[in-house]
N, CA, C and O atoms as a printed pandas DataFrame, in Angstrom:
     atom_number atom_name residue_name chain_id  residue_number  x_coord  y_coord  z_coord
0              1         N          MET        A               1   96.163   96.752   49.372
1              2        CA          MET        A               1   97.203   97.425   50.137
2              3         C          MET        A               1   97.226   98.902   49.732
3              4         O          MET        A               1   97.215   99.237   48.547
4              5         N          VAL        A               2   97.258   99.759   50.726
5              6        CA          VAL        A               2   97.220  101.203   50.488
6              7         C          VAL        A               2   98.647  101.752   50.400
7              8         O          VAL        A               2   99.400  101.653   51.369
8              9         N          PRO        A               3   99.034  102.331   49.252
9             10        CA          PRO        A               3  100.368  102.933   49.165
10            11         C          PRO        A               3  100.382  104.316   49.818
11            12         O          PRO        A               3   99.463  105.114   49.635
12            13         N          VAL        A               4  101.441  104.582   50.580
13            14        CA          VAL        A               4  101.620  105.887   51.218
14            15         C          VAL        A               4  103.028  106.360   50.870
15            16         O          VAL        A               4  103.991  105.610   51.028
16            17         N          SER        A               5  103.152  107.595   50.399
17            18        CA          SER        A               5  104.450  108.125   49.969
18            19         C          SER        A               5  105.123  108.922   51.086
19            20         O          SER        A               5  104.482  109.312   52.062
20            21         N          PHE        A               6  106.424  109.158   50.924
21            22        CA          PHE        A               6  107.153  110.014   51.858
22            23         C          PHE        A               6  106.548  111.423   51.872
23            24         O          PHE        A               6  106.494  112.067   52.920
24            25         N          THR        A               7  106.093  111.897   50.708
25            26        CA          THR        A               7  105.484  113.227   50.634
26            27         C          THR        A               7  104.228  113.289   51.495
27            28         O          THR        A               7  104.020  114.257   52.226
28            29         N          GLU        A               8  103.385  112.249   51.406
29            30        CA          GLU        A               8  102.168  112.217   52.222
30            31         C          GLU        A               8  102.509  112.174   53.715
31            32         O          GLU        A               8  101.877  112.859   54.520
32            33         N          ILE        A               9  103.495  111.378   54.074
33            34        CA          ILE        A               9  103.914  111.275   55.475
34            35         C          ILE        A               9  104.436  112.617   55.958
35            36         O          ILE        A               9  104.052  113.085   57.030
36            37         N          SER        A              10  105.304  113.237   55.176
37            38        CA          SER        A              10  105.882  114.528   55.545
38            39         C          SER        A              10  104.808  115.601   55.702
39            40         O          SER        A              10  104.838  116.380   56.655
40            41         N          THR        A              11  103.859  115.641   54.767
41            42        CA          THR        A              11  102.777  116.620   54.822
42            43         C          THR        A              11  101.951  116.434   56.088
43            44         O          THR        A              11  101.616  117.407   56.765
44            45         N          ARG        A              12  101.624  115.187   56.406
45            46        CA          ARG        A              12  100.836  114.919   57.620
46            47         C          ARG        A              12  101.605  115.308   58.871
47            48         O          ARG        A              12  101.059  115.943   59.773
48            49         N          LEU        A              13  102.881  114.922   58.921
49            50        CA          LEU        A              13  103.686  115.242   60.106
50            51         C          LEU        A              13  103.743  116.751   60.338
51            52         O          LEU        A              13  103.609  117.220   61.468
52            53         N          LYS        A              14  103.944  117.502   59.259
53            54        CA          LYS        A              14  104.052  118.957   59.379
54            55         C          LYS        A              14  102.737  119.604   59.801
55            56         O          LYS        A              14  102.738  120.677   60.403
56            57         N          SER        A              15  101.609  118.954   59.486
57            58        CA          SER        A              15  100.306  119.537   59.823
58            59         C          SER        A              15   99.815  119.123   61.212
59            60         O          SER        A              15   98.839  119.686   61.708
60            61         N          MET        A              16  100.467  118.156   61.842
61            62        CA          MET        A              16  100.040  117.691   63.164
62            63         C          MET        A              16  100.546  118.610   64.270
63            64         O          MET        A              16  101.612  119.215   64.154
64            65         N          SER        A              17   99.787  118.702   65.313
65            66        CA          SER        A              17  100.233  119.403   66.516
66            67         C          SER        A              17  100.879  118.371   67.423
67            68         O          SER        A              17  100.228  117.796   68.295
68            69         N          LEU        A              18  102.168  118.145   67.207
69            70        CA          LEU        A              18  102.892  117.157   68.002
70            71         C          LEU        A              18  103.264  117.760   69.350
71            72         O          LEU        A              18  103.418  118.976   69.464
72            73         N          PRO        A              19  103.409  116.926   70.363
73            74        CA          PRO        A              19  103.717  117.448   71.692
74            75         C          PRO        A              19  105.149  117.970   71.770
75            76         O          PRO        A              19  106.012  117.586   70.981
76            77         N          GLU        A              20  105.379  118.848   72.732
77            78        CA          GLU        A              20  106.744  119.306   73.000
78            79         C          GLU        A              20  107.550  118.059   73.360
79            80         O          GLU        A              20  107.148  117.280   74.224
80            81         N          THR        A              21  108.691  117.877   72.691
81            82        CA          THR        A              21  109.450  116.632   72.819
82            83         C          THR        A              21  110.940  116.915   72.962
83            84         O          THR        A              21  111.497  117.739   72.236
84            85         N          ASP        A              22  111.581  116.223   73.908
85            86        CA          ASP        A              22  113.034  116.304   74.082
86            87         C          ASP        A              22  113.758  115.150   73.402
87            88         O          ASP        A              22  114.893  115.300   72.948
88            89         N          LEU        A              23  113.090  113.985   73.332
89            90        CA          LEU        A              23  113.716  112.772   72.818
90            91         C          LEU        A              23  112.679  111.933   72.093
91            92         O          LEU        A              23  111.580  111.711   72.601
92            93         N          VAL        A              24  113.037  111.464   70.894
93            94        CA          VAL        A              24  112.205  110.524   70.155
94            95         C          VAL        A              24  112.845  109.148   70.320
95            96         O          VAL        A              24  114.043  108.975   70.096
96            97         N          ILE        A              25  112.027  108.175   70.713
97            98        CA          ILE        A              25  112.493  106.785   70.796
98            99         C          ILE        A              25  111.705  105.992   69.770
99           100         O          ILE        A              25  110.479  105.914   69.839
100          101         N          GLY        A              26  112.416  105.403   68.817
101          102        CA          GLY        A              26  111.790  104.590   67.786
102          103         C          GLY        A              26  111.831  103.133   68.159
103          104         O          GLY        A              26  112.800  102.657   68.750
104          105         N          ILE        A              27  110.766  102.419   67.808
105          106        CA          ILE        A              27  110.724  100.980   68.042
106          107         C          ILE        A              27  111.128  100.292   66.747
107          108         O          ILE        A              27  110.428  100.373   65.738
108          109         N          GLY        A              28  112.276   99.609   66.795
109          110        CA          GLY        A              28  112.767   98.889   65.627
110          111         C          GLY        A              28  112.128   97.514   65.561
111          112         O          GLY        A              28  111.867   96.895   66.593
112          113         N          THR        A              29  111.885   97.050   64.390
113          114        CA          THR        A              29  112.474   97.619   63.201
114          115         C          THR        A              29  111.521   98.542   62.436
115          116         O          THR        A              29  111.960   99.464   61.750
116          117         N          GLY        A              30  110.239   98.291   62.557
117          118        CA          GLY        A              30  109.261   99.049   61.774
118          119         C          GLY        A              30  109.225  100.536   62.064
119          120         O          GLY        A              30  108.876  101.326   61.187
120          121         N          GLY        A              31  109.578  100.932   63.271
121          122        CA          GLY        A              31  109.487  102.329   63.650
122          123         C          GLY        A              31  110.736  103.145   63.418
123          124         O          GLY        A              31  110.755  104.334   63.737
124          125         N          ILE        A              32  111.788  102.543   62.869
125          126        CA          ILE        A              32  113.052  103.267   62.695
126          127         C          ILE        A              32  112.895  104.453   61.735
127          128         O          ILE        A              32  113.271  105.574   62.075
128          129         N          VAL        A              33  112.352  104.218   60.557
129          130        CA          VAL        A              33  112.201  105.308   59.585
130          131         C          VAL        A              33  111.200  106.348   60.080
131          132         O          VAL        A              33  111.505  107.540   60.035
132          133         N          PRO        A              34  110.002  105.944   60.556
133          134        CA          PRO        A              34  109.082  106.966   61.066
134          135         C          PRO        A              34  109.680  107.783   62.209
135          136         O          PRO        A              34  109.512  109.002   62.244
136          137         N          ALA        A              35  110.372  107.136   63.140
137          138        CA          ALA        A              35  110.982  107.860   64.262
138          139         C          ALA        A              35  112.064  108.812   63.771
139          140         O          ALA        A              35  112.212  109.912   64.304
140          141         N          SER        A              36  112.812  108.402   62.768
141          142        CA          SER        A              36  113.852  109.265   62.206
142          143         C          SER        A              36  113.236  110.519   61.588
143          144         O          SER        A              36  113.749  111.624   61.769
144          145         N          LEU        A              37  112.136  110.340   60.859
145          146        CA          LEU        A              37  111.452  111.485   60.252
146          147         C          LEU        A              37  110.918  112.427   61.320
147          148         O          LEU        A              37  111.049  113.645   61.196
148          149         N          VAL        A              38  110.316  111.869   62.371
149          150        CA          VAL        A              38  109.748  112.681   63.451
150          151         C          VAL        A              38  110.854  113.425   64.193
151          152         O          VAL        A              38  110.725  114.617   64.471
152          153         N          ALA        A              39  111.944  112.721   64.515
153          154        CA          ALA        A              39  113.061  113.360   65.228
154          155         C          ALA        A              39  113.644  114.502   64.398
155          156         O          ALA        A              39  113.952  115.565   64.937
156          157         N          PHE        A              40  113.795  114.289   63.098
157          158        CA          PHE        A              40  114.312  115.332   62.220
158          159         C          PHE        A              40  113.374  116.544   62.217
159          160         O          PHE        A              40  113.820  117.683   62.350
160          161         N          LEU        A              41  112.077  116.286   62.066
161          162        CA          LEU        A              41  111.097  117.365   62.028
162          163         C          LEU        A              41  111.093  118.166   63.333
163          164         O          LEU        A              41  111.000  119.393   63.313
164          165         N          LEU        A              42  111.195  117.464   64.465
165          166        CA          LEU        A              42  111.155  118.131   65.767
166          167         C          LEU        A              42  112.516  118.658   66.224
167          168         O          LEU        A              42  112.607  119.384   67.214
168          169         N          GLY        A              43  113.571  118.287   65.498
169          170        CA          GLY        A              43  114.921  118.709   65.892
170          171         C          GLY        A              43  115.356  118.070   67.199
171          172         O          GLY        A              43  116.011  118.705   68.025
172          173         N          CYS        A              44  114.984  116.805   67.380
173          174        CA          CYS        A              44  115.248  116.097   68.642
174          175         C          CYS        A              44  116.282  114.994   68.464
175          176         O          CYS        A              44  116.565  114.536   67.357
176          177         N          GLU        A              45  116.828  114.593   69.596
177          178        CA          GLU        A              45  117.689  113.412   69.646
178          179         C          GLU        A              45  116.832  112.193   69.337
179          180         O          GLU        A              45  115.632  112.184   69.611
180          181         N          LEU        A              46  117.453  111.162   68.764
181          182        CA          LEU        A              46  116.772  109.924   68.412
182          183         C          LEU        A              46  117.500  108.745   69.044
183          184         O          LEU        A              46  118.725  108.651   68.972
184          185         N          GLN        A              47  116.748  107.856   69.657
185          186        CA          GLN        A              47  117.256  106.577   70.151
186          187         C          GLN        A              47  116.355  105.486   69.594
187          188         O          GLN        A              47  115.170  105.713   69.351
188          189         N          ILE        A              48  116.923  104.296   69.391
189          190        CA          ILE        A              48  116.156  103.166   68.877
190          191         C          ILE        A              48  116.219  102.018   69.881
191          192         O          ILE        A              48  117.289  101.653   70.368
192          193         N          ILE        A              49  115.044  101.457   70.178
193          194        CA          ILE        A              49  114.994  100.207   70.934
194          195         C          ILE        A              49  114.402   99.165   69.994
195          196         O          ILE        A              49  113.617   99.504   69.108
196          197         N          THR        A              50  114.763   97.926   70.176
197          198        CA          THR        A              50  114.252   96.891   69.290
198          199         C          THR        A              50  113.431   95.887   70.083
199          200         O          THR        A              50  113.926   95.238   71.005
200          201         N          LEU        A              51  112.178   95.778   69.705
201          202        CA          LEU        A              51  111.283   94.771   70.255
202          203         C          LEU        A              51  110.818   93.913   69.094
203          204         O          LEU        A              51  110.644   94.408   67.981
204          205         N          ASN        A              52  110.620   92.645   69.346
205          206        CA          ASN        A              52  110.150   91.774   68.286
206          207         C          ASN        A              52  108.901   91.055   68.756
207          208         O          ASN        A              52  108.859   90.491   69.849
208          209         N          TYR        A              53  107.890   91.085   67.910
209          210        CA          TYR        A              53  106.639   90.405   68.222
210          211         C          TYR        A              53  106.142   89.615   67.010
211          212         O          TYR        A              53  105.717   88.468   67.142
212          213         N          ARG        A              54  106.198   90.232   65.839
213          214        CA          ARG        A              54  105.661   89.589   64.635
214          215         C          ARG        A              54  106.777   89.229   63.649
215          216         O          ARG        A              54  107.836   89.857   63.633
216          217         N          ASP        A              55  106.519   88.210   62.830
217          218        CA          ASP        A              55  107.488   87.821   61.817
218          219         C          ASP        A              55  107.238   88.612   60.530
219          220         O          ASP        A              55  106.412   89.525   60.503
220          221         N          GLU        A              56  107.950   88.258   59.479
221          222        CA          GLU        A              56  107.858   88.973   58.203
222          223         C          GLU        A              56  106.471   88.899   57.585
223          224         O          GLU        A              56  106.109   89.752   56.775
224          225         N          ASN        A              57  105.681   87.880   57.959
225          226        CA          ASN        A              57  104.321   87.721   57.442
226          227         C          ASN        A              57  103.279   88.325   58.378
227          228         O          ASN        A              57  102.081   88.105   58.202
228          229         N          ASN        A              58  103.735   89.087   59.374
229          230        CA          ASN        A              58  102.872   89.780   60.333
230          231         C          ASN        A              58  102.159   88.827   61.285
231          232         O          ASN        A              58  101.121   89.168   61.852
232          233         N          THR        A              59  102.716   87.639   61.457
233          234        CA          THR        A              59  102.164   86.653   62.386
234          235         C          THR        A              59  102.923   86.755   63.710
235          236         O          THR        A              59  104.154   86.794   63.711
236          237         N          PRO        A              60  102.207   86.799   64.835
237          238        CA          PRO        A              60  102.914   86.860   66.122
238          239         C          PRO        A              60  103.876   85.685   66.308
239          240         O          PRO        A              60  103.500   84.531   66.104
240          241         N          ARG        A              61  105.112   85.984   66.695
241          242        CA          ARG        A              61  106.138   84.983   66.966
242          243         C          ARG        A              61  106.107   84.510   68.402
243          244         O          ARG        A              61  106.384   83.350   68.708
244          245         N          TYR        A              62  105.763   85.442   69.272
245          246        CA          TYR        A              62  105.799   85.203   70.711
246          247         C          TYR        A              62  104.444   85.566   71.305
247          248         O          TYR        A              62  103.633   86.244   70.674
248          249         N          GLU        A              63  104.216   85.101   72.530
249          250        CA          GLU        A              63  102.981   85.461   73.226
250          251         C          GLU        A              63  102.951   86.961   73.497
251          252         O          GLU        A              63  101.904   87.598   73.385
252          253         N          ASN        A              64  104.111   87.524   73.856
253          254        CA          ASN        A              64  104.262   88.962   74.108
254          255         C          ASN        A              64  105.520   89.449   73.413
255          256         O          ASN        A              64  106.424   88.650   73.167
256          257         N          PRO        A              65  105.608   90.729   73.088
257          258        CA          PRO        A              65  106.818   91.273   72.465
258          259         C          PRO        A              65  108.046   91.037   73.341
259          260         O          PRO        A              65  107.969   91.064   74.570
260          261         N          VAL        A              66  109.172   90.805   72.684
261          262        CA          VAL        A              66  110.434   90.529   73.365
262          263         C          VAL        A              66  111.419   91.643   73.048
263          264         O          VAL        A              66  111.579   92.018   71.886
264          265         N          ILE        A              67  112.086   92.180   74.080
265          266        CA          ILE        A              67  113.100   93.214   73.861
266          267         C          ILE        A              67  114.372   92.549   73.345
267          268         O          ILE        A              67  114.926   91.658   73.988
268          269         N          ILE        A              68  114.819   92.992   72.189
269          270        CA          ILE        A              68  116.027   92.461   71.559
270          271         C          ILE        A              68  117.213   93.377   71.877
271          272         O          ILE        A              68  118.322   92.905   72.127
272          273         N          ASN        A              69  116.965   94.688   71.863
273          274        CA          ASN        A              69  118.033   95.649   72.094
274          275         C          ASN        A              69  117.482   96.872   72.820
275          276         O          ASN        A              69  116.544   97.517   72.351
276          277         N          MET        A              70  118.074   97.179   73.962
277          278        CA          MET        A              70  117.701   98.369   74.724
278          279         C          MET        A              70  118.997   99.115   74.998
279          280         O          MET        A              70  119.731   98.757   75.919
280          281         N          PRO        A              71  119.294  100.152   74.209
281          282        CA          PRO        A              71  120.556  100.868   74.412
282          283         C          PRO        A              71  120.583  101.569   75.765
283          284         O          PRO        A              71  119.544  101.876   76.350
284          285         N          GLU        A              72  121.776  101.810   76.235
285          286        CA          GLU        A              72  121.961  102.575   77.471
286          287         C          GLU        A              72  121.611  104.023   77.153
287          288         O          GLU        A              72  122.322  104.694   76.406
288          289         N          ILE        A              73  120.523  104.491   77.721
289          290        CA          ILE        A              73  120.077  105.856   77.460
290          291         C          ILE        A              73  120.321  106.662   78.731
291          292         O          ILE        A              73  119.916  106.244   79.816
292          293         N          PRO        A              74  120.983  107.820   78.609
293          294        CA          PRO        A              74  121.201  108.654   79.802
294          295         C          PRO        A              74  119.876  108.963   80.496
295          296         O          PRO        A              74  118.807  108.708   79.942
296          297         N          SER        A              75  119.946  109.491   81.664
297          298        CA          SER        A              75  118.764  109.746   82.478
298          299         C          SER        A              75  117.629  110.371   81.664
299          300         O          SER        A              75  117.814  111.357   80.952
300          301         N          LEU        A              76  116.466  109.767   81.795
301          302        CA          LEU        A              76  115.299  110.257   81.069
302          303         C          LEU        A              76  114.354  111.037   81.971
303          304         O          LEU        A              76  113.338  111.560   81.513
304          305         N          GLN        A              77  114.690  111.113   83.249
305          306        CA          GLN        A              77  113.832  111.843   84.188
306          307         C          GLN        A              77  113.691  113.296   83.732
307          308         O          GLN        A              77  114.680  113.958   83.419
308          309         N          GLY        A              78  112.462  113.773   83.701
309          310        CA          GLY        A              78  112.199  115.158   83.329
310          311         C          GLY        A              78  112.145  115.403   81.838
311          312         O          GLY        A              78  111.773  116.498   81.414
312          313         N          LYS        A              79  112.510  114.401   81.012
313          314        CA          LYS        A              79  112.457  114.587   79.561
314          315         C          LYS        A              79  111.077  114.230   79.028
315          316         O          LYS        A              79  110.417  113.315   79.521
316          317         N          LYS        A              80  110.661  114.970   78.016
317          318        CA          LYS        A              80  109.410  114.679   77.326
318          319         C          LYS        A              80  109.756  113.777   76.147
319          320         O          LYS        A              80  110.483  114.167   75.233
320          321         N          ILE        A              81  109.214  112.556   76.194
321          322        CA          ILE        A              81  109.583  111.519   75.231
322          323         C          ILE        A              81  108.417  111.211   74.306
323          324         O          ILE        A              81  107.266  111.136   74.736
324          325         N          LEU        A              82  108.734  111.033   73.025
325          326        CA          LEU        A              82  107.752  110.582   72.047
326          327         C          LEU        A              82  108.208  109.212   71.548
327          328         O          LEU        A              82  109.261  109.097   70.921
328          329         N          LEU        A              83  107.427  108.188   71.822
329          330        CA          LEU        A              83  107.707  106.812   71.419
330          331         C          LEU        A              83  107.014  106.561   70.087
331          332         O          LEU        A              83  105.800  106.733   69.977
332          333         N          VAL        A              84  107.779  106.154   69.070
333          334        CA          VAL        A              84  107.255  106.062   67.701
334          335         C          VAL        A              84  107.394  104.652   67.145
335          336         O          VAL        A              84  108.439  104.015   67.277
336          337         N          ASP        A              85  106.316  104.176   66.519
337          338        CA          ASP        A              85  106.340  102.907   65.791
338          339         C          ASP        A              85  105.558  103.101   64.499
339          340         O          ASP        A              85  104.826  104.081   64.354
340          341         N          ASP        A              86  105.710  102.167   63.555
341          342        CA          ASP        A              86  104.985  102.322   62.300
342          343         C          ASP        A              86  103.503  102.015   62.485
343          344         O          ASP        A              86  102.654  102.828   62.121
344          345         N          VAL        A              87  103.183  100.850   63.048
345          346        CA          VAL        A              87  101.805  100.419   63.193
346          347         C          VAL        A              87  101.608   99.812   64.574
347          348         O          VAL        A              87  102.491   99.129   65.093
348          349         N          SER        A              88  100.457  100.063   65.158
349          350        CA          SER        A              88  100.103   99.426   66.423
350          351         C          SER        A              88   98.719   98.821   66.256
351          352         O          SER        A              88   97.709   99.522   66.307
352          353         N          VAL        A              89   98.688   97.508   66.056
353          354        CA          VAL        A              89   97.420   96.811   65.843
354          355         C          VAL        A              89   96.814   96.418   67.187
355          356         O          VAL        A              89   95.730   96.879   67.546
356          357         N          SER        A              90   97.512   95.575   67.916
357          358        CA          SER        A              90   96.997   95.112   69.214
358          359         C          SER        A              90   97.435   96.032   70.354
359          360         O          SER        A              90   96.831   96.031   71.426
360          361         N          GLY        A              91   98.482   96.811   70.115
361          362        CA          GLY        A              91   99.028   97.665   71.161
362          363         C          GLY        A              91  100.042   96.969   72.044
363          364         O          GLY        A              91  100.594   97.587   72.954
364          365         N          LYS        A              92  100.302   95.680   71.792
365          366        CA          LYS        A              92  101.213   94.914   72.654
366          367         C          LYS        A              92  102.640   95.446   72.630
367          368         O          LYS        A              92  103.276   95.547   73.679
368          369         N          THR        A              93  103.148   95.784   71.462
369          370        CA          THR        A              93  104.533   96.258   71.378
370          371         C          THR        A              93  104.688   97.601   72.077
371          372         O          THR        A              93  105.612   97.783   72.869
372          373         N          LEU        A              94  103.794   98.544   71.793
373          374        CA          LEU        A              94  103.867   99.844   72.459
374          375         C          LEU        A              94  103.722   99.686   73.972
375          376         O          LEU        A              94  104.447  100.322   74.737
376          377         N          ASN        A              95  102.790   98.840   74.401
377          378        CA          ASN        A              95  102.591   98.651   75.838
378          379         C          ASN        A              95  103.811   98.026   76.509
379          380         O          ASN        A              95  104.144   98.382   77.639
380          381         N          GLU        A              96  104.474   97.105   75.829
381          382        CA          GLU        A              96  105.699   96.507   76.389
382          383         C          GLU        A              96  106.787   97.568   76.526
383          384         O          GLU        A              96  107.480   97.625   77.542
384          385         N          ALA        A              97  106.935   98.405   75.505
385          386        CA          ALA        A              97  107.927   99.480   75.576
386          387         C          ALA        A              97  107.570  100.459   76.690
387          388         O          ALA        A              97  108.439  100.869   77.459
388          389         N          LEU        A              98  106.293  100.836   76.780
389          390        CA          LEU        A              98  105.856  101.763   77.824
390          391         C          LEU        A              98  106.123  101.206   79.216
391          392         O          LEU        A              98  106.454  101.951   80.138
392          393         N          HIS        A              99  105.980   99.914   79.361
393          394        CA          HIS        A              99  106.249   99.262   80.645
394          395         C          HIS        A              99  107.696   99.516   81.089
395          396         O          HIS        A              99  107.960   99.717   82.275
396          397         N          HIS        A             100  108.627   99.506   80.130
397          398        CA          HIS        A             100  110.047   99.713   80.455
398          399         C          HIS        A             100  110.389  101.179   80.720
399          400         O          HIS        A             100  111.456  101.483   81.253
400          401         N          PHE        A             101  109.497  102.074   80.352
401          402        CA          PHE        A             101  109.719  103.496   80.588
402          403         C          PHE        A             101  108.713  104.046   81.601
403          404         O          PHE        A             101  108.437  105.246   81.630
404          405         N          GLU        A             102  108.177  103.162   82.420
405          406        CA          GLU        A             102  107.154  103.533   83.400
406          407         C          GLU        A             102  107.615  104.695   84.283
407          408         O          GLU        A             102  108.764  104.742   84.724
408          409         N          GLY        A             103  106.713  105.613   84.525
409          410        CA          GLY        A             103  107.007  106.750   85.388
410          411         C          GLY        A             103  107.587  107.948   84.669
411          412         O          GLY        A             103  107.862  108.971   85.296
412          413         N          LEU        A             104  107.781  107.841   83.354
413          414        CA          LEU        A             104  108.352  108.945   82.579
414          415         C          LEU        A             104  107.258  109.677   81.812
415          416         O          LEU        A             104  106.158  109.156   81.626
416          417         N          GLN        A             105  107.577  110.902   81.367
417          418        CA          GLN        A             105  106.654  111.692   80.547
418          419         C          GLN        A             105  106.747  111.185   79.110
419          420         O          GLN        A             105  107.647  111.575   78.367
420          421         N          ILE        A             106  105.825  110.323   78.726
421          422        CA          ILE        A             106  105.934  109.695   77.422
422          423         C          ILE        A             106  104.584  109.677   76.711
423          424         O          ILE        A             106  103.551  109.364   77.302
424          425         N          LYS        A             107  104.625  110.023   75.425
425          426        CA          LYS        A             107  103.472  109.956   74.537
426          427         C          LYS        A             107  103.846  109.016   73.400
427          428         O          LYS        A             107  105.025  108.758   73.161
428          429         N          THR        A             108  102.828  108.503   72.694
429          430        CA          THR        A             108  103.081  107.568   71.602
430          431         C          THR        A             108  102.567  108.125   70.279
431          432         O          THR        A             108  101.588  108.871   70.235
432          433         N          LEU        A             109  103.253  107.743   69.200
433          434        CA          LEU        A             109  102.854  108.127   67.849
434          435         C          LEU        A             109  103.043  106.920   66.946
435          436         O          LEU        A             109  104.081  106.260   66.983
436          437         N          THR        A             110  102.029  106.638   66.135
437          438        CA          THR        A             110  102.156  105.600   65.114
438          439         C          THR        A             110  101.682  106.171   63.778
439          440         O          THR        A             110  100.961  107.168   63.730
440          441         N          MET        A             111  102.096  105.526   62.715
441          442        CA          MET        A             111  101.625  105.922   61.403
442          443         C          MET        A             111  100.150  105.562   61.256
443          444         O          MET        A             111   99.378  106.315   60.663
444          445         N          LYS        A             112   99.755  104.386   61.807
445          446        CA          LYS        A             112   98.349  103.971   61.826
446          447         C          LYS        A             112   98.139  103.032   62.993
447          448         O          LYS        A             112   99.092  102.440   63.500
448          449         N          GLY        A             113   96.893  102.892   63.421
449          450        CA          GLY        A             113   96.592  101.983   64.526
450          451         C          GLY        A             113   96.211  102.723   65.783
451          452         O          GLY        A             113   95.420  103.666   65.754
452          453         N          LYS        A             114   96.797  102.274   66.914
453          454        CA          LYS        A             114   96.462  102.820   68.229
454          455         C          LYS        A             114   97.654  103.560   68.819
455          456         O          LYS        A             114   98.753  103.013   68.906
456          457         N          ALA        A             115   97.431  104.808   69.225
457          458        CA          ALA        A             115   98.480  105.607   69.870
458          459         C          ALA        A             115   97.864  106.926   70.320
459          460         O          ALA        A             115   96.707  107.219   70.016
460          461         N          ASP        A             116   98.649  107.719   71.046
461          462        CA          ASP        A             116   98.194  109.058   71.421
462          463         C          ASP        A             116   98.059  109.949   70.181
463          464         O          ASP        A             116   97.136  110.758   70.084
464          465         N          PHE        A             117   98.984  109.790   69.246
465          466        CA          PHE        A             117   98.989  110.543   67.994
466          467         C          PHE        A             117   99.069  109.539   66.853
467          468         O          PHE        A             117   99.954  108.685   66.835
468          469         N          ILE        A             118   98.138  109.642   65.895
469          470        CA          ILE        A             118   98.083  108.698   64.775
470          471         C          ILE        A             118   98.130  109.496   63.479
471          472         O          ILE        A             118   97.282  110.355   63.234
472          473         N          LEU        A             119   99.123  109.205   62.657
473          474        CA          LEU        A             119   99.320  109.971   61.430
474          475         C          LEU        A             119   98.214  109.725   60.401
475          476         O          LEU        A             119   97.729  110.671   59.780
476          477         N          PHE        A             120   97.814  108.472   60.217
477          478        CA          PHE        A             120   96.787  108.119   59.237
478          479         C          PHE        A             120   95.663  107.323   59.914
479          480         O          PHE        A             120   95.528  106.123   59.674
480          481         N          PRO        A             121   94.862  107.975   60.751
481          482        CA          PRO        A             121   93.821  107.242   61.478
482          483         C          PRO        A             121   92.732  106.665   60.563
483          484         O          PRO        A             121   92.032  105.725   60.938
484          485         N          GLU        A             122   92.598  107.227   59.381
485          486        CA          GLU        A             122   91.551  106.773   58.462
486          487         C          GLU        A             122   91.913  105.479   57.743
487          488         O          GLU        A             122   91.027  104.818   57.202
488          489         N          ILE        A             123   93.178  105.102   57.720
489          490        CA          ILE        A             123   93.597  103.889   57.010
490          491         C          ILE        A             123   93.407  102.683   57.917
491          492         O          ILE        A             123   93.975  102.609   59.007
492          493         N          LYS        A             124   92.599  101.742   57.446
493          494        CA          LYS        A             124   92.336  100.513   58.210
494          495         C          LYS        A             124   92.998   99.301   57.554
495          496         O          LYS        A             124   93.218   98.281   58.207
496          497         N          ASP        A             125   93.316   99.416   56.254
497          498        CA          ASP        A             125   93.913   98.300   55.519
498          499         C          ASP        A             125   95.423   98.246   55.715
499          500         O          ASP        A             125   96.010   99.122   56.350
500          501         N          CYS        A             126   96.044   97.206   55.163
501          502        CA          CYS        A             126   97.501   97.102   55.174
502          503         C          CYS        A             126   98.070   98.249   54.336
503          504         O          CYS        A             126   97.434   98.728   53.397
504          505         N          VAL        A             127   99.288   98.677   54.698
505          506        CA          VAL        A             127   99.908   99.815   54.022
506          507         C          VAL        A             127  101.202   99.386   53.359
507          508         O          VAL        A             127  101.961   98.589   53.910
508          509         N          LYS        A             128  101.452   99.925   52.163
509          510        CA          LYS        A             128  102.750   99.761   51.502
510          511         C          LYS        A             128  103.536  101.020   51.818
511          512         O          LYS        A             128  103.381  102.050   51.161
512          513         N          TRP        A             129  104.394  100.920   52.851
513          514        CA          TRP        A             129  105.215  102.060   53.259
514          515         C          TRP        A             129  106.317  102.291   52.239
515          516         O          TRP        A             129  106.777  101.331   51.621
516          517         N          PRO        A             130  106.756  103.519   52.040
517          518        CA          PRO        A             130  107.771  103.798   51.016
518          519         C          PRO        A             130  109.150  103.192   51.343
519          520         O          PRO        A             130  109.991  103.082   50.450
520          521         N          TRP        A             131  109.389  102.809   52.570
521          522        CA          TRP        A             131  110.697  102.247   52.940
522          523         C          TRP        A             131  110.717  100.730   52.871
523          524         O          TRP        A             131  111.729  100.112   53.203
524          525         N          LYS        A             132  109.627  100.124   52.449
525          526        CA          LYS        A             132  109.612   98.648   52.350
526          527         C          LYS        A             132  109.583   98.198   50.912
527          528         O          LYS        A             132  109.567   96.997   50.642
């Protein structure tokens, strides 16, 4: 397991050319802390949606991710959105979230895995995140 510190995450975030963003949407539960860090860095509003796909042992619970909580978010038309999660292995969770925001200006960011922006693309192993 690869340990990653808050300092390493912060350094990477500050060195990335992130897109112009009006709203950061974090995917809970794993994406709450990363989305909070990104929203703080970009000076953006933060919203959290909760999708569940895997259990505590990283085993899929459902055939497809299930939306647990989708807060009432004011009109998103015309806003530049950055959707953030910690890890995207299969892409199912991000794709399910993207499906619900279809037609909007949205980019994705993950700490590792698959996304438009990937903080640690070189890490292929499991990660010990500082918030776990």
